[in-house]
Structures are given as structure tokens and as C-alpha cells.
N, C-alpha and C positions, 0 to 999 in steps of 0.2 A: 081330321081336318074340319075346322068349323066353317059355317056358311060364308063368313067374310073372306077366309082364305081361299075358298073355292071360287068365289066371285072374283077376287083379285087375280087368281091364277088364270081363270078363263079370260079376263080382261087383258092380261099380259099376252096370252097366246094369240088372241085376236089382233092385238096391236102389232105383234111381230109378223103375223100372217099378212096383215095389211101392208106392211112395209115390203114384204116379199112380193106381193101382188103389184104394188106400186113400181117396184124395180123392173117389173115385166110390163109396165104400162097398161095394166088392166084396171078398168074403171071400178071393178068390184071392191077394190081396196077401200074405197070411201064408205061402203056399207059396213065393212068390218070395223072401221074406225068409228062410225056412228055408234055402233053397239059397244065397242070397247070404251069409248069416252063416256057413254051413258053409265055403264057399270062403274067406272072409276069415279064419276061424279057422285053417284049414290054412296059409295064407300067413303069418299072424302067428306061429303056433306054430313054423314052420320058420325064421322070421327071429329067433326069440327075443324077440319083442315081447309080453311076458307080459301087460302091462296091456291091450293091445288084444285079445289072445286072450280074456281074462276078459270084456271088454266084448262081444265077439262071442258068447260063451257066454250072457251075460245076455240079449242081444237074441234069441238063439235060443230061450231059455226064454220070453221075452215073446211071441214069435211063436206058440209052442205054446199059451200062455195065451189069446192072441187068437183062435186057431182054436177053442179050446174054448168061449170065451165067445160068440163070434159064431155058433157052431154051435147054441147053445141057443135055444129059442123065446123070443120077446120077453117073455112073461109070466114065464118062469123067470129072466130077467135082472133084471126089475123087482122080483121077490119072492124074495130069496135065502133 
């Protein structure tokens, strides 16, 4: 297995684990997605897959937003 396949496999495993954690409403899912999206972005950028790189960057931003929103107290989320 070459390094790109290893990075791609690790990224996929982290993304799936992130969904699993999200289904259990655990905030740590966002940390896995940050790493997974970063790894995918590196691979897609090196391969010249620009639309996928942009998608990875958008998902990275959404993971940061999720961390921020889930980090707030419940009353802060309900009363913007």
C-alpha cells in the first residue's frame, strides 16, 4: 500500500468514526472530521481534484462551526 492509499484509508476510517460519534451526539465527532477533511484536502489538492478540495475545505469549516455551536450552553443555542 502506498502512502496515498494509507492516508486515504485513515481519512475514510476517521470520517466514518465521526459519523458514528455524531449519531451518539458526542462532540468529539468534529475533531475526527477536522483531521479527516484535512487529510482528504491534502490528497485532493495533490491530485488536482479542485472541486473535491473545495468540498473538503467547506466540510472543514462546517466542523469548526459545529464545534463552536456544540460548545455553547443549551440556552445560548436556543436564544441567539
